[in-house]
TORLUMLUM-10515 format. One record per residue: x negated, y, z negated of N, C-alpha, C, O in turn. Coordinates in pm, whole numbers, padded with zeros to 5 digits, always signed. Layout:
N
XYZXYZXYZXYZ
...
# end
This chain:
344
-00084-00119+00000+00000+00000+00000-00087+00125+00000-00189+00132-00069
-00046+00223+00079-00118+00350+00087-00025+00461+00040+00093+00462+00072
-00082+00556-00037-00003+00670-00083-00076+00798-00046-00191+00819-00087
-00010+00886+00031-00069+01011+00078+00023+01125+00040+00145+01117+00058
-00034+01233-00014+00045+01353-00042+00071+01424+00091-00021+01455+00166
+00197+01448+00118+00234+01515+00243+00230+01667+00225+00240+01719+00114
+00214+01737+00337+00228+01883+00343+00124+01958+00259+00153+02066+00207
+00004+01902+00245-00105+01976+00183-00153+02081+00283-00179+02048+00399
-00167+02205+00240-00217+02308+00330-00366+02282+00352-00445+02284+00258
-00402+02258+00477-00540+02224+00511-00626+02350+00517-00579+02461+00490
-00751+02331+00553-00848+02440+00556-00955+02404+00658-00965+02287+00696
-01035+02502+00703-01035+02644+00665-00928+02724+00738-00892+02692+00851
-00880+02827+00672-00784+02921+00730-00849+03058+00731-00886+03110+00626
-00864+03118+00849-00932+03246+00856-01078+03231+00816-01142+03130+00846
-01130+03333+00748-01271+03333+00708-01286+03261+00575-01294+03325+00470
-01290+03128+00579-01303+03045+00459-01427+02958+00474-01422+02850+00533
-01537+03006+00421-01665+02940+00441-01710+02859+00320-01784+02762+00335
-01666+02899+00201-01707+02829+00079-01613+02710+00058-01494+02727+00034
-01669+02592+00067-01586+02471+00061-01519+02453-00074-01403+02411-00081
-01592+02484-00181-01532+02471-00313-01402+02550-00322-01299+02497-00364
-01406+02677-00282-01290+02764-00295-01174+02717-00209-01060+02716-00254
-01204+02677-00086-01097+02633+00004-01029+02507-00049-00906+02497-00046
-01107+02411-00097-01050+02288-00154-00969+02318-00280-00860+02264-00298
-01024+02402-00365-00955+02441-00488-00818+02500-00459-00719+02463-00521
-00813+02594-00363-00688+02662-00333-00583+02564-00281-00466+02574-00319
-00623+02470-00196-00527+02370-00148-00472+02287-00263-00353+02255-00265
-00557+02253-00359-00513+02178-00477-00414+02260-00559-00308+02209-00598
-00447+02387-00586-00360+02472-00666-00226+02496-00597-00122+02498-00662
-00228+02515-00466-00104+02538-00393-00012+02417-00401+00110+02431-00412
-00070+02298-00396+00011+02177-00411+00074+02171-00550+00193+02143-00564
-00007+02199-00651+00042+02193-00789+00155+02293-00812+00247+02268-00891
+00148+02406-00742+00248+02513-00760+00357+02510-00652+00445+02596-00649
+00348+02410-00565+00446+02394-00457+00452+02518-00368+00560+02564-00329
+00334+02572-00336+00323+02686-00245+00279+02637-00108+00209+02536-00097
+00319+02707-00004+00287+02666+00132+00240+02786+00214+00251+02900+00171
+00187+02756+00332+00154+02861+00428+00005+02889+00438-00062+02909+00337
-00046+02891+00561-00187+02916+00583-00226+03058+00543-00335+03081+00491
-00136+03154+00565-00167+03293+00526-00179+03305+00374-00266+03375+00323
-00091+03236+00304-00098+03235+00158-00230+03173+00112-00292+03221+00017
-00271+03067+00180-00398+03001+00147-00514+03100+00162-00602+03108+00076
-00512+03175+00271-00621+03270+00296-00625+03378+00188-00733+03415+00143
-00509+03428+00147-00503+03530+00043-00555+03475-00090-00630+03542-00161
-00514+03353-00124-00559+03292-00250-00708+03258-00244-00777+03264-00346
-00757+03222-00126-00900+03197-00111-00980+03321-00152-01079+03311-00224
-00937+03437-00105-01008+03561-00139-01004+03586-00289-01103+03629-00348
-00891+03559-00351-00875+03580-00495-00963+03484-00576-01028+03525-00672
-00965+03357-00536-01038+03259-00615-01188+03255-00580-01268+03207-00660
-01224+03305-00464-01367+03323-00436-01424+03433-00526-01538+03426-00572
-01340+03536-00550-01375+03640-00646-01389+03579-00786-01486+03606-00857
-01291+03498-00825-01290+03438-00958-01410+03346-00980-01470+03346-01088
-01445+03267-00879-01559+03176-00892-01691+03253-00903-01784+03208-00970
-01697+03368-00836-01818+03449-00840-01896+03452-00711-01990+03531-00698
-01859+03369-00614-01932+03367-00487-01935+03505-00422-02035+03544-00362
-01824+03580-00432-01812+03707-00361-01910+03813-00409-01935+03911-00339
-01967+03793-00529-02059+03891-00587-02206+03855-00565-02294+03934-00597
-02232+03738-00511-02369+03686-00506-02452+03744-00394-02401+03802-00298
-02583+03727-00408-02679+03751-00302-02786+03644-00313-02809+03589-00421
-02852+03614-00203-02964+03520-00204-03089+03591-00155-03083+03702-00103
-03203+03526-00173-03334+03588-00149-03399+03526-00025-03435+03409-00025
-03413+03607+00079-03473+03560+00205-03616+03512+00185-03663+03425+00259
-03687+03567+00088-03827+03530+00067-03843+03401-00014-03953+03348-00024
-03733+03352-00070-03737+03236-00159-03715+03108-00078-03605+03085-00027
-03818+03026-00066-03807+02904+00013-03700+02810-00042-03633+02739+00034
-03683+02810-00175-03580+02726-00235-03441+02768-00194-03356+02684-00165
-03416+02900-00192-03286+02949-00148-03260+02916-00002-03149+02879+00035
-03364+02930+00080-03345+02924+00225-03366+02784+00284-03353+02765+00405
-03398+02687+00199-03418+02550+00247-03287+02479+00274-03286+02374+00338
-03176+02533+00225-03045+02470+00241-02948+02574+00295-02988+02687+00325
-02823+02538+00309-02722+02634+00355-02705+02743+00250-02731+02722+00131
-02662+02861+00293-02641+02969+00197-02531+02934+00099-02533+02979-00015
-02435+02853+00142-02328+02812+00051-02383+02729-00065-02345+02751-00180
-02473+02635-00034-02532+02553-00140-02625+02636-00227-02626+02619-00349
-02704+02726-00167-02790+02813-00246-02707+02898-00342-02747+02919-00457
-02592+02947-00295-02504+03027-00380-02447+02944-00494-02438+02990-00607
-02410+02821-00462-02356+02731-00564-02458+02708-00676-02423+02707-00794
-02584+02689-00637-02689+02668-00736-02710+02791-00824-02733+02779-00944
-02701+02910-00762-02715+03034-00840-02601+03049-00940-02623+03092-01053
-02480+03012-00899-02367+03018-00992-02384+02920-01107-02353+02952-01221
-02433+02800-01076-02454+02700-01179-02557+02747-01282-02547+02713-01400
-02654+02824-01237-02753+02880-01329-02691+02989-01416-02737+03013-01528
-02587+03054-01366-02526+03166-01436-02431+03120-01547-02443+03163-01662
-02337+03031-01512-02243+02976-01611-02168+02857-01549-02197+02816-01437
-02074+02804-01624-01995+02690-01575-01876+02745-01497-01766+02756-01550
-01901+02780-01370-01802+02856-01294-01673+02779-01271-01568+02841-01251
-01678+02647-01272-01555+02569-01252-01460+02591-01370-01340+02607-01350
-01513+02591-01491-01430+02618-01609-01374+02759-01605-01260+02783-01646
-01454+02854-01555-01407+02993-01542-01286+02999-01449-01185+03062-01482
-01296+02933-01335-01187+02937-01236-01062+02869-01291-00951+02920-01274
-01078+02756-01357-00962+02685-01412-00895+02767-01522-00773+02767-01532
-00974+02836-01602-00918+02921-01707-00841+03037-01644-00733+03073-01692
-00896+03095-01539-00829+03204-01468-00699+03155-01403-00598+03225-01404
-00702+03034-01346-00584+02978-01281-00478+02935-01381-00359+02928-01347
-00520+02905-01504-00425+02863-01606-00398+02713-01606-00283+02670-01613
-00507+02634-01598-00493+02488-01599-00599+02423-01686-00715+02465-01687
-00558+02322-01759-00654+02230-01818-00705+02140-01705-00641+02129-01601
-00820+02075-01726-00870+01985-01623-00954+01876-01685-01005+01889-01797
-00967+01769-01610-01046+01653-01653-01159+01635-01554-01135+01622-01434
-01282+01633-01602-01398+01612-01517-01435+01464-01517-01455+01403-01622
-01444+01407-01398-01483+01268-01382-01623+01263-01321-01652+01335-01226
-01708+01179-01375-01845+01168-01325-01862+01042-01242-01789+00944-01259
-01959+01045-01152-01990+00928-01070-02023+00808-01158-02094+00822-01258
-01972+00692-01121-01997+00571-01198-01896+00547-01309-01900+00442-01373
-01806+00642-01332-01705+00627-01437-01600+00526-01392-01535+00546-01289
-01583+00418-01468-01496+00309-01426-01350+00351-01412-01276+00298-01329
-01310+00447-01495-01169+00488-01494-01139+00593-01388-01025+00639-01376
-01240+00633-01310-01222+00743-01215-01110+00714-01116-01025+00800-01092
-01108+00593-01058-01006+00564-00957-00866+00572-01016-00775+00626-00953
-00847+00520-01137-00714+00522-01198-00668+00665-01223-00550+00697-01207
-00762+00752-01264-00725+00891-01290-00697+00967-01160-00607+01050-01154
-00775+00937-01056-00747+00997-00925-00613+00949-00874-00532+01028-00824
-00589+00821-00886-00463+00762-00842-00344+00825-00914-00243+00857-00851
-00356+00844-01046-00247+00902-01124-00217+01045-01078-00101+01086-01076
-00322+01121-01042-00301+01257-00994-00230+01257-00859-00138+01336-00837
-00272+01170-00771-00206+01159-00640-00060+01121-00659+00027+01172-00588
-00032+01031-00753+00106+00990-00781+00190+01109-00829+00311+01113-00809
+00123+01207-00894+00192+01330-00937+00198+01434-00825+00249+01544-00844
+00146+01396-00708+00143+01483-00590+00052+01604-00609+00080+01714-00562
-00059+01581-00681-00160+01684-00697-00293+01629-00647-00343+01532-00704
-00352+01688-00542-00482+01641-00491-00592+01654-00595-00574+01718-00699
-00705+01592-00566-00819+01591-00658-00939+01655-00589-00972+01621-00476
-01002+01746-00658-01122+01816-00608-01243+01726-00633-01270+01689-00747
-01315+01691-00526-01428+01599-00540-01557+01664-00490-01561+01723-00382
-01661+01651-00572-01794+01698-00533-01882+01578-00501-01887+01480-00577
-01950+01586-00388-02034+01477-00341-02178+01493-00390-02222+01603-00422
-02248+01383-00394-02391+01390-00424-02465+01459-00311-02556+01538-00336
-02428+01430-00188-02497+01486-00073-02465+01635-00060-02350+01673-00040
-02567+01718-00071-02557+01863-00055-02463+01928-00158-02428+02045-00144
-02423+01851-00261-02332+01903-00365-02204+01960-00305-02144+02052-00360
-02163+01905-00191-02049+01963-00121-01917+01907-00171-01912+01809-00245
-01808+01974-00127-01675+01950-00180-01580+01898-00073-01586+01938+00043
-01492+01808-00115-01382+01762-00032-01258+01756-00121-01268+01770-00243
-01143+01735-00060-01018+01727-00136-00952+01592-00110-00919+01559+00004
-00934+01515-00215-00872+01383-00205-00721+01400-00210-00667+01460-00303
-00652+01348-00108-00506+01362-00100-00434+01229-00094-00311+01226-00082
-00509+01118-00101-00441+00989-00095-00534+00874-00132-00654+00892-00148
-00474+00756-00146-00549+00635-00181-00474+00513-00129-00357+00524-00091
-00540+00399-00127-00470+00273-00106-00511+00177-00218-00605+00203-00292
-00440+00067-00228-00462-00025-00339-00595-00099-00330-00639-00161-00427
-00659-00092-00212-00792-00154-00199-00902-00063-00256-01018-00103-00263
-00865+00057-00297-00962+00147-00358-01021+00249-00264-01116+00319-00301
-00969+00260-00142-01015+00361-00046-00947+00495-00075-00828+00499-00108
-01022+00603-00062-00966+00737-00077-00953+00805+00058-01030+00779+00151
-00854+00892+00068-00826+00967+00190-00817+01115+00155-00782+01151+00042
-00849+01201+00252-00837+01342+00219-00886+01436+00327-00904+01397+00443
-00908+01561+00287-00943+01670+00378-01088+01712+00353-01131+01725+00239
-01162+01734+00462-01301+01778+00449-01335+01897+00538-01451+01937+00546
-01235+01954+00604-01258+02072+00686-01321+02047+00820-01343+02140+00897
-01352+01921+00850-01422+01891+00975-01333+01911+01097-01382+01920+01209
-01201+01918+01075-01111+01944+01187-01110+02092+01224-01059+02130+01330
-01166+02176+01137-01177+02319+01164-01317+02352+01211-01377+02277+01287
-01370+02465+01165-01501+02509+01213-01616+02465+01124-01730+02501+01150
-01589+02388+01019-01696+02348+00929-01789+02242+00988-01903+02230+00945
-01742+02168+01084-01827+02066+01145-01827+01937+01067-01740+01914+00983
-01926+01851+01095-01931+01716+01038-01931+01721+00886-01996+01806+00825
-01859+01628+00826-01845+01626+00681-01965+01562+00613-02016+01460+00660
-02011+01620+00503-02117+01556+00425-02071+01426+00360-02153+01348+00313
-01940+01403+00356-01888+01278+00300-01923+01159+00388-01925+01045+00342
-01949+01185+00517-01980+01078+00613-01880+00963+00601-01917+00850+00569
-01751+00993+00627-01647+00890+00612-01660+00779+00715-01730+00794+00816
-01593+00670+00689-01595+00560+00785-01511+00592+00908-01525+00528+01012
-01425+00691+00896-01341+00732+01008-01235+00830+00961-01240+00879+00849
-01139+00858+01050-01030+00950+01019-00898+00887+01061-00890+00817+01162
-00795+00913+00983-00658+00873+01016-00569+00994+00998-00557+01047+00887
-00506+01037+01106-00419+01156+01101-00492+01276+01040-00437+01350+00958
-00619+01292+01081-00705+01403+01038-00747+01395+00891-00803+01491+00838
-00721+01284+00826-00767+01262+00689-00889+01172+00692-00891+01073+00765
-00992+01205+00613-01108+01117+00607-01070+00986+00540-00980+00981+00456
-01140+00881+00577-01123+00748+00517-01254+00717+00446-01358+00706+00511
-01250+00701+00314-01373+00690+00236-01366+00570+00142-01329+00583+00025
-01403+00451+00193-01402+00333+00106-01518+00332+00006-01506+00272-00101
-01629+00397+00041-01747+00393-00046-01762+00522-00128-01873+00564-00158
-01650+00583-00164-01652+00711-00234-01724+00704-00369-01788+00801-00410
-01715+00590-00438-01776+00581-00571-01928+00593-00565-01991+00639-00660
-01988+00551-00452-02133+00565-00434-02172+00709-00403-02285+00750-00428
-02078+00786-00348-02106+00922-00304-02060+01028-00403-02095+01146-00390
-01984+00987-00503-01925+01082-00596-02027+01137-00695-02097+01061-00762
-02034+01269-00703-02108+01335-00811-02012+01363-00926-02032+01318-01039
-01905+01439-00894-01802+01472-00992-01668+01483-00921-01662+01509-00801
-01561+01463-00996-01427+01492-00948-01355+01569-01057-01382+01551-01176
-01262+01654-01015-01189+01738-01111-01039+01718-01089-00985+01747-00983
-00976+01667-01194-00833+01638-01192-00760+01749-01266-00793+01780-01380
-00661+01807-01201-00586+01916-01262-00498+01861-01374-00429+01760-01357
-00500+01931-01488-00421+01889-01603-00299+01977-01622-00240+02025-01525
-00261+01998-01748-00141+02073-01781-00161+02222-01755-00272+02275-01760
-00047+02290-01725-00049+02434-01716-00074+02493-01854-00033+02435-01955
-00141+02606-01858-00163+02678-01983-00163+02827-01954-00166+02868-01838
-00159+02905-02058-00168+03049-02039-00308+03083-01988-00406+03042-02050
-00319+03157-01877-00453+03192-01829-00533+03263-01937-00483+03350-02008
-00660+03223-01949-00746+03282-02050-00826+03401-02000-00894+03468-02078
-00817+03428-01869-00893+03537-01810-00803+03618-01718-00719+03562-01647
-00820+03749-01718-00748+03838-01628-00837+03874-01510-00956+03840-01507
-00779+03942-01412-00858+03992-01300-00968+04086-01350-01080+04083-01299
-00936+04168-01447-01036+04260-01500-01152+04184-01565-01268+04224-01553
-01120+04073-01634-01226+03988-01690-01316+03933-01580-01438+03928-01593
-01253+03891-01471-01327+03834-01357-01420+03938-01297-01534+03908-01262
-01371+04060-01283-01455+04166-01225-01569+04202-01320-01680+04230-01275
-01542+04203-01450-01652+04229-01544-01758+04119-01538-01877+04146-01551
-01713+03995-01518-01810+03886-01496-01886+03909-01366-02006+03885-01359
-01816+03956-01261-01881+03989-01134-01987+04096-01150-02091+04091-01084
-01962+04192-01237-02062+04296-01266-02188+04231-01321-02299+04266-01281
-02172+04136-01412-02289+04070-01471-02364+03987-01367-02487+03980-01370
-02289+03925-01275-02355+03849-01167-02437+03942-01079-02552+03912-01047
-02378+04055-01040-02450+04148-00954-02571+04207-01025-02676+04227-00964
-02557+04234-01154-02673+04283-01231-02785+04181-01229-02902+04217-01214
-02750+04053-01245-02852+03947-01241-02923+03943-01107-03046+03932-01101
-02847+03953-00998-02906+03951-00864-03001+04070-00846-03110+04056-00790
-02960+04186-00895-03042+04306-00877-03165+04303-00967-03272+04352-00929
-03150+04246-01086-03268+04232-01174-03374+04143-01110-03494+04165-01128
-03330+04044-01034-03423+03953-00968-03476+04008-00836-03558+03945-00770
-03428+04127-00799-03479+04200-00681-03464+04120-00551-03554+04121-00467
-03352+04052-00536-03332+03970-00416-03331+04055-00288-03387+04013-00187
-03269+04173-00292-03268+04259-00173-03407+04313-00143-03451+04313-00028
-03476+04359-00246-03611+04412-00225-03702+04305-00167-03779+04331-00074
-03693+04183-00220-03775+04073-00170-03743+04041-00025-03832+04013+00055
-03615+04046+00008-03572+04012+00144-03619+04116+00244-03662+04083+00355
-03610+04243+00204-03657+04351+00291-03808+04342+00312-03858+04359+00423
-03881+04316+00203-04027+04304+00213-04067+04187+00301-04166+04195+00374
-03990+04078+00296-04016+03962+00382-04009+04002+00529-04094+03961+00608
-03908+04082+00565-03893+04123+00704-04005+04216+00749-04042+04214+00867
-04058+04295+00660-04160+04393+00699-04302+04336+00695-04396+04402+00741
-04319+04218+00643-04452+04159+00629-04496+04094+00761-04441+03992+00801
-04594+04154+00828-04638+04107+00959-04686+03963+00958-04663+03889+01054
-04751+03921+00851-04813+03788+00847-04713+03675+00860-04749+03563+00898
-04584+03702+00827-04482+03598+00839-04449+03568+00985-04392+03462+01015
-04483+03660+01076-04433+03650+01213-04544+03645+01319-04515+03617+01436
-04668+03670+01280-04776+03668+01378-04836+03528+01385-04846+03457+01285
-04875+03489+01505-04938+03359+01525-04844+03242+01512-04888+03129+01495
-04712+03267+01520-04613+03159+01504-04590+03087+01637-04593+03149+01744
-04568+02959+01630-04525+02882+01747-04379+02913+01776-04309+02974+01694
-04333+02872+01893-04191+02890+01926-04101+02822+01823-03999+02876+01783
-04140+02702+01781-04061+02628+01684-04053+02703+01551-03947+02710+01489
-04165+02759+01508-04168+02836+01383-04083+02962+01395-04014+03000+01300
-04088+03028+01511-04007+03148+01531-03858+03116+01530-03778+03192+01476
-03823+03003+01588-03682+02961+01586-03635+02934+01443-03523+02971+01406
-03720+02871+01363-03684+02845+01223-03668+02977+01146-03578+02990+01064
-03757+03073+01174-03746+03203+01109-03619+03276+01151-03550+03336+01069
-03587+03268+01280-03463+03331+01328-03342+03273+01258-03253+03347+01215
-03337+03140+01245-03225+03074+01179-03219+03109+01030-03112+03127+00973
-03335+03119+00970-03342+03155+00827-03286+03295+00804-03207+03317+00712
-03327+03389+00888-03280+03527+00876-03130+03534+00904-03056+03606+00837
-03086+03459+01005-02944+03458+01040-02860+03407+00924-02752+03460+00896
-02909+03304+00857-02835+03249+00743-02825+03351+00629-02720+03366+00567
-02935+03422+00603-02933+03525+00498-02830+03633+00531-02751+03673+00446
-02832+03679+00656-02737+03781+00699-02594+03728+00687-02504+03799+00642
-02574+03604+00728-02441+03544+00725-02381+03541+00586-02261+03564+00570
-02463+03514+00485-02412+03512+00347-02358+03650+00309-02248+03661+00256
-02436+03751+00334-02396+03886+00294-02276+03936+00374-02185+03997+00317
-02274+03911+00504-02159+03950+00586-02032+03884+00534-01931+03950+00512
-02040+03755+00514-01923+03676+00475-01873+03714+00336-01755+03744+00318
-01963+03714+00239-01919+03732+00101-01878+03875+00069-01786+03895-00010
-01942+03975+00129-01897+04111+00104-01765+04139+00177-01683+04217+00128
-01743+04075+00291-01613+04088+00357-01502+04031+00270-01397+04093+00254
-01525+03913+00213-01425+03850+00126-01403+03935+00000-01290+03948-00047
-01510+03993-00054-01496+04083-00168-01408+04202-00132-01322+04243-00210
-01430+04259-00013-01349+04372+00032-01203+04334+00048-01114+04408+00004
-01176+04218+00110-01037+04173+00126-00969+04151-00008-00849+04179-00022
-01043+04103-00105-00985+04074-00237-00937+04201-00306-00856+04194-00398
-00986+04318-00263-00942+04444-00322-00799+04479-00282-00729+04545-00358
-00755+04435-00164-00626+04480-00110-00508+04451-00202-00433+04543-00234
-00488+04324-00247-00374+04301-00335-00387+04369-00471-00286+04397-00536
-00510+04396-00515-00530+04465-00642-00493+04613-00630-00456+04677-00728
-00504+04666-00508-00472+04807-00484-00326+04829-00451-00275+04941-00462
-00256+04723-00408-00117+04736-00364-00031+04792-00477-00019+04733-00584
+00029+04906-00451+00121+04972-00543+00057+05004-00679+00127+05021-00778
-00075+05012-00682-00143+05046-00808-00139+05197-00831-00151+05276-00737
-00122+05234-00954-00122+05376-00989-00264+05431-00982-00359+05359-01011
-00280+05558-00944-00414+05618-00941-00481+05611-01078-00419+05642-01180
-00606+05570-01080-00681+05555-01204-00827+05537-01169-00862+05525-01051
-00912+05535-01270-01054+05506-01247-01070+05367-01187-01159+05342-01106
-00982+05277-01228-00985+05139-01176-00958+05136-01027-01034+05075-00951
-00851+05203-00982-00817+05202-00839-00919+05278-00757-00948+05241-00643
-00975+05385-00812-01082+05457-00743-01201+05364-00717-01260+05365-00610
-01233+05283-00818-01345+05188-00803-01314+05084-00697-01398+05054-00613
-01193+05030-00700-01155+04927-00603-01156+04981-00461-01201+04914-00369
-01106+05103-00444-01107+05167-00311-01248+05187-00260-01277+05160-00143
-01336+05234-00348-01475+05258-00308-01544+05127-00272-01618+05122-00173
-01522+05023-00350-01583+04893-00322-01535+04839-00189-01614+04787-00110
-01408+04851-00164-01352+04803-00037-01423+04869+00082-01464+04800+00176
-01439+05001+00077-01506+05072+00186-01651+05033+00202-01699+05015+00313
-01722+05021+00091-01863+04982+00096-01881+04842+00152-01976+04816+00225
-01790+04753+00117-01800+04616+00169-01788+04613+00321-01859+04538+00388
-01698+04694+00374-01680+04691+00519-01794+04759+00593-01828+04719+00704
-01853+04861+00532-01972+04920+00594-02087+04820+00592-02162+04809+00689
-02102+04749+00481-02203+04642+00473-02184+04542+00585-02279+04504+00653
-02061+04498+00603-02027+04402+00709-02072+04455+00845-02135+04382+00922
-02039+04580+00875-02069+04638+01007-02219+04658+01027-02272+04633+01135
-02287+04705+00922-02431+04727+00932-02505+04596+00958-02597+04591+01039
-02464+04492+00890-02533+04364+00906-02504+04299+01041-02580+04213+01086
-02395+04338+01105-02374+04289+01241-02481+04346+01336-02519+04281+01434
-02528+04465+01307-02639+04521+01387-02761+04431+01372-02827+04398+01471
-02792+04392+01248-02906+04304+01224-02885+04168+01288-02978+04110+01345
-02763+04116+01280-02733+03985+01340-02756+03989+01492-02816+03898+01549
-02707+04095+01556-02724+04106+01701-02870+04123+01740-02910+04083+01849
-02950+04182+01652-03092+04201+01681-03167+04068+01690-03275+04061+01749
-03111+03962+01630-03173+03829+01643-03090+03737+01731-03115+03617+01737
-02990+03795+01801-02917+03720+01902-02800+03638+01854-02749+03554+01928
-02754+03661+01730-02640+03583+01680-02515+03621+01759-02481+03739+01770
-02448+03519+01813-02327+03538+01895-02356+03622+02020-02267+03689+02073
-02481+03617+02067-02519+03690+02187-02559+03591+02296-02598+03478+02267
-02549+03636+02421-02592+03552+02532-02743+03542+02535-02813+03627+02480
-02793+03438+02598-02938+03421+02611-02990+03306+02527-02925+03263+02431
-03107+03256+02564-03167+03143+02494-03213+03186+02355-03266+03296+02340
-03193+03103+02254-03236+03138+02118-03383+03176+02108-03419+03266+02031
-03468+03110+02185-03611+03140+02175-03641+03282+02225-03737+03344+02178
-03562+03331+02318-03583+03468+02364-03558+03567+02251-03632+03664+02235
-03455+03543+02174-03425+03630+02060-03525+03608+01949-03570+03703+01885
-03561+03482+01924-03658+03452+01819-03792+03518+01848-03860+03564+01756
-03831+03523+01975-03959+03586+02012-03961+03734+01978-04067+03792+01958
-03843+03795+01973-03836+03936+01936-03885+03964+01796-03916+04079+01763
-03891+03862+01712-03939+03881+01575-04087+03917+01571-04136+03966+01469
-04158+03894+01679-04298+03936+01684-04311+04087+01703-04418+04145+01684
-04200+04150+01740-04197+04294+01763-04166+04366+01632-04057+04351+01577
-04261+04443+01582-04245+04511+01453-04127+04608+01453-04061+04625+01351
-04102+04671+01565-03991+04766+01573-03857+04696+01549-03773+04745+01475
-03840+04580+01613-03716+04504+01593-03702+04462+01447-03595+04472+01387
-03814+04414+01390-03808+04370+01249-03776+04488+01157-03705+04471+01058
-03828+04605+01188-03801+04722+01105-03655+04766+01115-03597+04813+01017
-03596+04749+01232-03452+04778+01245-03373+04686+01152-03283+04731+01080
-03408+04558+01154-03340+04461+01067-03364+04495+00920-03271+04494+00840
-03489+04525+00885-03522+04560+00746-03450+04688+00703-03407+04699+00588
-03436+04783+00795-03362+04906+00762-03216+04874+00730-03157+04933+00640
-03158+04782+00804-03020+04738+00775-03013+04677+00635-02918+04701+00560
-03114+04598+00600-03118+04538+00466-03126+04646+00359-03063+04633+00253
-03202+04752+00386-03215+04862+00290-03080+04931+00267-03044+04965+00154
-03006+04951+00375-02873+05013+00364-02782+04926+00279-02710+04975+00192
-02785+04795+00305-02699+04702+00231-02739+04698+00083-02654+04688-00005
-02867+04705+00058-02916+04709-00081-02855+04829-00154-02805+04815-00266
-02858+04947-00090-02803+05067-00153-02651+05053-00170-02594+05099-00270
-02587+04990-00073-02443+04967-00085-02411+04880-00206-02318+04910-00281
-02487+04772-00225-02462+04685-00340-02485+04760-00472-02413+04740-00569
-02586+04846-00474-02609+04928-00594-02490+05019-00620-02451+05039-00735
-02432+05075-00513-02315+05162-00529-02192+05081-00569-02112+05127-00651
-02176+04961-00512-02064+04875-00552-02071+04849-00702-01970+04860-00772
-02189+04814-00750-02206+04787-00892-02176+04911-00976-02111+04902-01080
-02223+05025-00931-02199+05150-01004-02050+05180-01014-02001+05217-01120
-01977+05164-00902-01832+05190-00902-01758+05091-00993-01667+05130-01066
-01796+04964-00987-01728+04865-01071-01751+04894-01219-01660+04879-01301
-01870+04935-01253-01898+04969-01393-01812+05088-01438-01759+05089-01549
-01798+05189-01351-01719+05306-01387-01571+05269-01404-01503+05323-01490
-01524+05177-01321-01382+05142-01324-01343+05038-01426-01227+05031-01467
-01440+04954-01469-01401+04838-01549-01478+04822-01681-01445+04733-01760
-01578+04905-01706-01650+04897-01833-01617+05017-01919-01592+05126-01866
-01617+05002-02051-01589+05116-02140-01688+05229-02116-01806+05205-02089
-01640+05351-02127-01728+05468-02109-01831+05475-02221-01913+05566-02224
# end
């Protein structure tokens, strides 16, 4: 016998790049009996803010940050900061049960959640990535959503196949790092203002570590780009593109998250801060598109032609200048949030 939860809102919808957030939102929408891709996109922006991804930055000069996807690097930075999953669950107003790989009772608890028509958030060992379990069969196979039907590409779950766009995962217990089962509703322990104050602390941490300064200095350092082979230049181009992509994506989502907070809000220091942040986020987005185009992202032509441009100091300085503008924008975002959300 197979049991599948019907009508789960799939993902990604719109600009949904963080797998954790997209999977989480689909789970919460099921629990609350909410539907609609547009609703999913709006909640994604809200819960990406709550998780903290929207406030993060990574360091282009840090080989550890840049050795993996920016999403995984961001996840690691959040894990160093606090237990962000507990933060999100507290904000959403749910108790939860964490299941670890190798736990004998894991299947029964996952099965019980599916029987309640609530999907299960699963983290894999591979790349620490996330999928959403939406079904099971009595042989112990799990089924669910991994975003591979959208723009995310091949799933890190490496399923044995797909049925009706659901992954088929008989060997899930070998791949499981953790799973999170939604528990009882409770009064939310955190407000939006609490979440933004936490975001202030995240941004302060990023700025204390000088991630923007390091990234700008990396671009201006000639020795990183002289004497490189074509293969090395291509790797550098991809590395820079990934760094830009994180900032474009996450500041855009931060800007979008301001809209519902501003809707019908009375004028105040809080709304002034939110308005200012929204504008700065969109300028950041636009400025970084200049840097992205300078390395050929979404442009015609062979990648190596664009990568070879990195040997040109003028091109690199244009990119570094964009980074400098974004650095100042983040400093202003932090300043506005402090004025709007911290005691005078």
